[in-house]
C-alpha positions, 0 to 999 in steps of 0.5 A: 918823863911824865909829870903831874901837876898838883893844884890848889887855890884859896879865896877870901871874899870881900868883907860883907860879901856872900859870893867871891868875885874871883873864880878858878877853873881847873881841867885835867885833860888827856896829856895836859892840865889847864888852870884859869883864874878870872877876876870879875869887875867889882864884887859880889853877885855881878863879879861872881857871874862875870868871873864864873862865865869867863873861867868856865868858857875859857877852860871848856873851849881851850880844853876842847881844842879851841884857840885862845882867840876864839875863847876871848871872842866868845867871852866878849860876846857872852859877858853881860854888861854891867848896868852901872859901869856900862861895860862887861869886864873880867881879867884872867890868867891862863896856865896850860901845861902839857905832861912833858912840861911844855907850857904856855901862859896867857895874862890879861890885866891880872898881876903877873904870875910868879914862877919859882924854880928852886925857890927862886923867882924867875923872870917871864919872857912875856910878849904882848899880843892883841886879841879882840882889842885886848892886850894879852901877855903870852909866855912860853916856857919849859917846866921841870919837876919842883917848879911852882907857879903862883897866880893871884888876883889884884886883891892880893896886891891891894892888901892893906889899903886903908888898913896897915898899908896906905898904898897896898902890898905892892907886887915886888913885896909879894914876890919877896914874901913868896921867896922867903916863906913859900918852900919847895916842900909845901903842897899847893894848898899850904902855899896858897893858904900861907899867902892868903894868911898874910893878905888877911892879916894886912886887911886886918880880917876885913878884906877890901877886895876879893883875893884869890891865890892859885898854885900849880906845882910840877911833880914827878908822877907818884902812884900809890896802891892801897890794899884794904880788907881781905878778899871774899874768896881766900883763893884770891889772897895771893893774886891781890897781894902780888898786884900790890907788891908788883905795883909802882910807887908807894904801897900801903896796907890797911887792916890787921887781917889784911896785913897778916895776909900780906905777911903770909904771902910775902914771907915778910915779918909783921912788926906791930908797934905798941906806941900810940902816937895818938890815943884816938888812932890805932898804932901802926906796924912795919913790914918789909916792902910796904911803905905804910901799914895801918889798922883798917876802918878806924884809921881810914875814917880818921884820915878822911876826917883829917883831910876834910877838916884840913880842906874845909877849915875857915881862914882863921884856922888854916895854920892850926892843922899839922900833917907832921904827926906820926899816927897812921891816920895823919900819915895817910892824909899827908900821903894823899894830900902832899905826896901821891899823884894817883891812888889805886884801892884794892878793896876786899869785900870779906865781912869783918865781924867786929864791924857788925857790932851794933854798939860801934858807930854806924860808919864802921859797918860801911867800909865800902862807902868810906872808900868811895867817900875818900875816893871822891875827896881825892878826885876833888883834889885832882888825883887819879883814883881807881877802885878794884874789888875782890 
């Protein structure tokens, strides 16, 4: 069974610093996923340079087939030396997961990664190896659907130093917090934010060190196919609808005219709801064989807005966004953020006269650009996205 690695990370800068001294690189290659969390010496610009170089070099070299030893040796010969401390130094955690779940982890001076299986922390069988004078801990294991890996920088362990906790949060207390507060239903974004909200609270909103949480969740591949708008040539109606119906995974229809086309071709009745779950979002509908039926451009635009707000929120607003509302835009946003692993858009290019009304917002006349914008956001989230036009 092919697995999908859902991934997210969040960072808090050291108080008063413009740049974060931690850096995360994620690569989704042919048959594997690779994440690198690096923590540069100190903070600010110097730490940012060190961590950026470390994460980028490791990710690029390992993704292209180089060995870990080659990557570490390259880092040692590349990193600039700190003029104050006289050393070049960046810690790192590497997670390499193949699509069949076989995994290796390499850790150098970062806090030990946490593995959750069925919401229970599991011990890692770590063995020490020495590469270029560095003691690196290696772990090989087999992951399965539902497993979650949580890596973090030492700023998380030090949370509370000089504020609420004299000696910091401590690793064991972090693991306990993760077990009690991170659930299997959470997306990686939610899990990372949950942990960093606690870190920020312990630092009393003035982080004493750069703090980063990186979360990888193993999921079963779940594609979604979305039909948006009628084809330019009505002769293609049946072709597009059959492609939708015969696709694997979730099936979504966006648009009043589009849903009527699907209903006519499939013979499944269209039942439009009269309940407005959200006054700003048109009501949804139901149709046999279709998972979500929504209005078109307005709902898609609101869904895109929800995702952008959700992803770009400042840390003081992280816990104010809910994906549990029942309106069509929130359903689409939740599906994109938490459920699906790949998205195919079947985009009809027939013009909708309503969208050409000059009194309506300009964005309503830009359906194709809206789809491209959503696709770009989904790709940033690590989803595989394709667009077919009709």
